[in-house]
N, C-alpha and C positions, 0 to 999 in steps of 0.2 A: 841425367844419368843414363848412359848408354848401356843396354843389356842385350846380350845374345844368348838364346836358350835353345839347346838342341833337344830333339825328341826322336823316338822311333827305334832306338837300340833294343837289343834283346839277345836271347839265346836261340840259335837256329842250327840246323844240320847242314853239312857240306852240300852244295848244290842249291840251297834255298836262296830266296831274295828278301831284301829289306829296303825300305825307303826312310832315310833320315831327313828331318826337317830342321831348319834354323829360323827362329822367329826373332826379329830384331825390334827393339823399341828405344825411344829416346832421341833418335834422329833417323832420317831417311838415308838409305844407302843407294838410292837411285843416282846414277852417275858415277858410281864407284865399283871397282871389281871386288868380288867376294870369293871365298873358297872353303875347302875342307882339308884338314890334316888328321893324322892319327898317330898314336903312340902306344906301343906294346911295352910290357914290363921289361925294364933293363935296357930299352932301346931309345934312341933319339926320336924326337917328334919328326914326322915324315909328311911331306906334301902328298896329297891325294888328287885333288882336282881344283881348278879355278875357272871362273867365268867373268867375262868383261862387263862393263857398265851397262851395255844395251842387250845383254844376253846372247850375243852372236858369237864372239870369240870364246873358245873353251880350250883348256890345257889339262891333260890327264897324265898322271905318272905312268911309266911303262908297266909297272906291276899290276895296274888295274885297267889298262886300256882294253876296250872291247867288252868289259864287264860292268864298269861303273859309268853312270851318266850324271852330269851336273846340270841343273836348270834353276831358273829363278822366276819369281813373280814380283815384279817391282811394285805393282799396285798394293800388294800385301806386305811389302818389306820382308820377304821371306825367300829362302833358297833351299834346295833339296839335293840329296845325293841318292840316286836310285842304284842299288847294288844287286847284281844277279850273279849266279854261279859262284856263290861265296865259298871260300876255302878256309881251312883252319889257319892258314897264314894271314888271313884278314882280321883275325882276332886282335882287338885293340880298343882303346878309348878314342872316339872320334870327336874332333873339335871343329866347330865352324869358326870362320874368321872373316873379317871385313876390312875393307879399305887398303888395297895395295896400289892405289891410283886408278887409272882407267882400264888397264889390261891385267889379266891374271898373271901372277908371279908365283914361283915355287919356294921362295925363301921365307922361313918362319918370321924373320924380323922385318919383312916387307909389309906386314899386316899390323894395323893399329889396334883393332878390337878383337876380343876372343870370348867364346862361350866357355862353360865349365866342363863340357864333354858328356858323351853318352857311350855306355859300354856296348860293344858288339862282340859276342862270343860265338864262334863257329866250331861245332863238334864234328868229328870225323865218323 
Protein backbone atom coordinates (compact mmCIF):
# COMPACT_ATOMS: atom_id res chain seq x y z
CA UNK A 1 0.00 0.00 0.00
CA UNK A 2 1.50 3.33 -1.09
CA UNK A 3 0.92 6.27 1.25
CA UNK A 4 1.96 9.92 1.02
CA UNK A 5 1.57 12.02 4.20
CA UNK A 6 1.99 15.80 4.31
CA UNK A 7 3.00 17.76 7.40
CA UNK A 8 4.03 21.29 8.33
CA UNK A 9 0.90 23.30 7.57
CA UNK A 10 -0.55 25.85 9.94
CA UNK A 11 -1.76 29.40 10.54
CA UNK A 12 0.77 32.17 9.86
CA UNK A 13 0.80 35.89 9.16
CA UNK A 14 1.58 37.51 5.83
CA UNK A 15 5.34 37.61 5.28
CA UNK A 16 6.03 34.50 7.36
CA UNK A 17 7.63 31.24 6.21
CA UNK A 18 6.65 27.57 6.40
CA UNK A 19 8.21 24.30 5.29
CA UNK A 20 5.94 21.48 4.18
CA UNK A 21 7.14 17.87 4.14
CA UNK A 22 5.86 14.81 2.29
CA UNK A 23 6.79 11.37 3.65
CA UNK A 24 6.18 8.46 1.29
CA UNK A 25 5.94 4.79 2.22
CA UNK A 26 5.10 1.56 0.43
CA UNK A 27 7.49 2.12 -2.45
CA UNK A 28 10.51 4.20 -3.30
CA UNK A 29 10.07 7.21 -5.59
CA UNK A 30 13.75 7.39 -6.39
CA UNK A 31 13.85 7.67 -10.18
CA UNK A 32 10.48 9.44 -10.47
CA UNK A 33 9.43 13.09 -10.45
CA UNK A 34 7.34 14.39 -7.53
CA UNK A 35 5.55 17.65 -6.78
CA UNK A 36 3.13 19.85 -4.86
CA UNK A 37 -0.36 21.15 -5.65
CA UNK A 38 -2.82 23.34 -3.75
CA UNK A 39 -6.57 23.89 -3.70
CA UNK A 40 -8.48 26.83 -2.22
CA UNK A 41 -12.22 26.62 -1.42
CA UNK A 42 -14.31 26.85 -4.58
CA UNK A 43 -11.27 26.67 -6.86
CA UNK A 44 -9.62 24.00 -8.98
CA UNK A 45 -6.54 22.14 -7.82
CA UNK A 46 -3.49 24.14 -8.92
CA UNK A 47 0.08 23.10 -9.66
CA UNK A 48 2.67 24.68 -7.33
CA UNK A 49 6.06 23.03 -7.94
CA UNK A 50 7.68 19.86 -9.23
CA UNK A 51 11.13 18.27 -9.10
CA UNK A 52 12.74 15.65 -11.33
CA UNK A 53 13.92 12.18 -10.50
CA UNK A 54 17.47 13.22 -9.55
CA UNK A 55 16.58 16.48 -7.77
CA UNK A 56 18.12 18.68 -10.48
CA UNK A 57 15.27 19.89 -12.69
CA UNK A 58 12.61 22.01 -10.96
CA UNK A 59 9.48 23.73 -12.24
CA UNK A 60 7.52 26.36 -10.27
CA UNK A 61 4.20 28.00 -10.99
CA UNK A 62 4.51 31.70 -11.88
CA UNK A 63 2.46 32.68 -8.82
CA UNK A 64 5.09 31.30 -6.42
CA UNK A 65 8.31 31.73 -8.41
CA UNK A 66 11.00 33.39 -6.30
CA UNK A 67 9.14 32.63 -3.05
CA UNK A 68 8.73 28.84 -2.93
CA UNK A 69 11.48 26.23 -3.33
CA UNK A 70 11.02 22.49 -3.83
CA UNK A 71 13.66 19.96 -2.77
CA UNK A 72 13.88 16.23 -2.14
CA UNK A 73 15.82 13.69 -0.09
CA UNK A 74 15.73 10.41 -1.98
CA UNK A 75 17.55 8.56 0.84
CA UNK A 76 14.51 9.27 3.05
CA UNK A 77 11.86 9.01 0.31
CA UNK A 78 10.78 12.52 1.28
CA UNK A 79 10.28 15.88 -0.42
CA UNK A 80 9.72 19.43 0.79
CA UNK A 81 8.19 22.77 -0.11
CA UNK A 82 9.95 25.74 1.50
CA UNK A 83 7.60 28.73 1.42
CA UNK A 84 8.65 32.28 2.25
CA UNK A 85 7.01 35.71 1.97
CA UNK A 86 3.62 34.05 2.32
CA UNK A 87 0.57 36.00 1.18
CA UNK A 88 -3.15 35.59 1.99
CA UNK A 89 -3.59 34.38 -1.60
CA UNK A 90 -1.44 31.34 -0.70
CA UNK A 91 -4.15 30.08 1.68
CA UNK A 92 -5.16 26.58 0.53
CA UNK A 93 -4.93 22.88 1.25
CA UNK A 94 -1.54 21.73 -0.03
CA UNK A 95 -1.16 18.23 -1.49
CA UNK A 96 1.98 16.30 -2.30
CA UNK A 97 1.98 14.10 -5.39
CA UNK A 98 4.26 11.47 -6.87
CA UNK A 99 5.20 9.83 -10.15
CA UNK A 100 4.79 12.05 -13.20
CA UNK A 101 7.55 10.14 -14.98
CA UNK A 102 11.13 11.37 -14.80
CA UNK A 103 10.54 15.11 -15.20
CA UNK A 104 8.23 17.50 -13.31
CA UNK A 105 4.85 18.17 -14.92
CA UNK A 106 2.09 20.65 -14.11
CA UNK A 107 -1.00 18.58 -14.85
CA UNK A 108 -2.99 17.10 -11.97
CA UNK A 109 -3.68 13.95 -13.95
CA UNK A 110 0.01 13.43 -14.75
CA UNK A 111 0.57 12.18 -11.17
CA UNK A 112 -0.22 8.70 -9.94
CA UNK A 113 -0.18 9.02 -6.11
CA UNK A 114 -1.53 11.70 -3.74
CA UNK A 115 -1.49 12.64 -0.07
CA UNK A 116 -4.54 13.80 1.88
CA UNK A 117 -3.40 17.42 2.18
CA UNK A 118 -2.31 19.88 4.86
CA UNK A 119 -3.97 23.26 5.51
CA UNK A 120 -1.98 26.47 5.11
CA UNK A 121 -3.75 29.65 6.23
CA UNK A 122 -2.12 33.08 5.84
CA UNK A 123 -3.70 36.02 7.64
CA UNK A 124 -3.21 39.64 6.62
